[in-house]
N, C-alpha and C positions, 0 to 999 in steps of 0.2 A: 432710534435715529440719533446719530452723533450731533452734538451742538458745536457750532464753530464760533470762536471769539472774533469779534470785529472791533476795530478801533474806531473812535469818533474823531472828528476834526480836532476836538480838544485834546484827546489822547495823543494824536500825532504831534500837535504843537508842543505839548509838555514833554513827550518822549524825545523829541528833537532837541529841545532846550537842555534837557538833562544830559544828553550825549555831548552837546557843545561844552557844557560846564565840566563834565567828568574828564573830558579830553584837554582841558586847560585853555579853551578858546573864548572864555567869557570875562576874564579878570579885567582887561582894559575897558570893556563895555560896562561892566558892573560899576566901575568908578564914576561913570558919567550918566548912568541910566536913571531917568525919572520914573518910568514905570514899564511893566511888561503886562500885556492884557490879552487873553484869548478872545476871539471874536464873539463868543456867546456869553460874555460877562454881562453884568447888569447894565453897563453903559452902552452895550450894543444890542440891537434888536434880534439878530440872527441866533438861532439855536444850533447847538452842536448836532451834527448828523453822523450817521454810521457810514463808514467808507467800505464799499463792497466791490470795488473795481480798481485795479492798480494802473490803469491807463491814464494817469495824470502826472503832471510835473509839479514840483514844489518850487515856488518862487519867493524870494525875499528881496525887496527893492527899497533902497534908501532915497528919501526925498526930503526937501525942506517942507516944514509944515505950513499950513495956510496962515497961521498967526504967529507961531514961534517954534524954534527948535528943529530937530531932524527926526523923522519917523522912519521906521522900517515896517513896511506892510508885508506880512507873510500870507500867501494865498496858494491855492492849488488850482490848476487849470487842466481841463481835459475831462475824461470820463472817470468819475470817482464813485459812481453807484452802478448797480446792475441794470438800470433802466436801458431801454433801447436808445440807439443813437438818434439825435435830433437833427433835422435838416430843414432848410428853408429854400424856396425857389428864388434864385438870384436873377432870373431872366435869362441866364445862360445855363440853366440846369440846377440840379440840387446841390447845395453847398452845406457841408456839415457845420452846425453851430457849436462853437467851443464854449464850454461852460467854465465859469470861474467862481471861486468861493474864497472869501477872506477867512483866515483862520487865526490871525493874531497880529498884534502891534507891539513894537518897541518904541520908546520915545526918550530922547534926551533934550534938555533945554539948550544945550550948546549949539553953536552955529559956525564954529571955526573949521578950517580945513582939517586940523588934526582930529577933531570929533567926527567929521564926515568920513575920514579914512578908517577910524575905529568902527564906525557903523557899517561901512562897506565891507570891512574884514569880517564882521559878525554876519553879514548877509551871506558871504561865501561859506562860512562854517555852517550856518543853518541849512543851506541848500545841500551841502555835502552830507551832513549827518541825517537829514531827512531821507535822502536817497538810500543811505546805508541802512537806516532803520526799516524802511519799507521793504527793501530787498531781503533783509534778515527775517522779517515777519511776513513774507509774501502771502502765506495762506490766509492771513487775516484780511487781505485785500483782494483775493482771488474770487471772482464770481462763483456762486454755488454750482451753477451749471458746468463750469469749467472744471471745478474740483471733482465733480461726479464723473465727468467724461474721462478724467485722468485716473479713474479707478478707486477713488475714495468711496466709502460707504455712503448711503443717502445721508444728507446733512440737513440741518435746520439752523436758523439763526439763533444765537444765544440771546436770552432775554436779559436786558440790562437791569 
């Protein structure tokens, strides 16, 4: 049985950041950045999870922090694992529950308009390169059932 490599939320976060840096879209942000932190770091409770479904979107949003500075929250939303779709009864029928998972944070202590523009530009680059990375490595994100339907040999998950 062939093993398939899967990315984790941490892999996606750092692969995206690497592409942003390699393509020259991080220099301005680097000059004002206080920290960059994946969501499963020691200061966060969440663990990195394996991503086994490409039916998600990558988001990066810039907001003022509760106490200081500007934060970029990177998260994925949609179906990012092979589990079945989840629904709840809204009273008007079944409504699909969208899932969302934080995967990383960027922070600057700056609060001026120029800093916000830099962080906003970084948001755009992060979303662009995350999409490019997932599309280039789509087999890592394709559910096993779908890969096997497409004619791949029987597969099993790679052990980390």
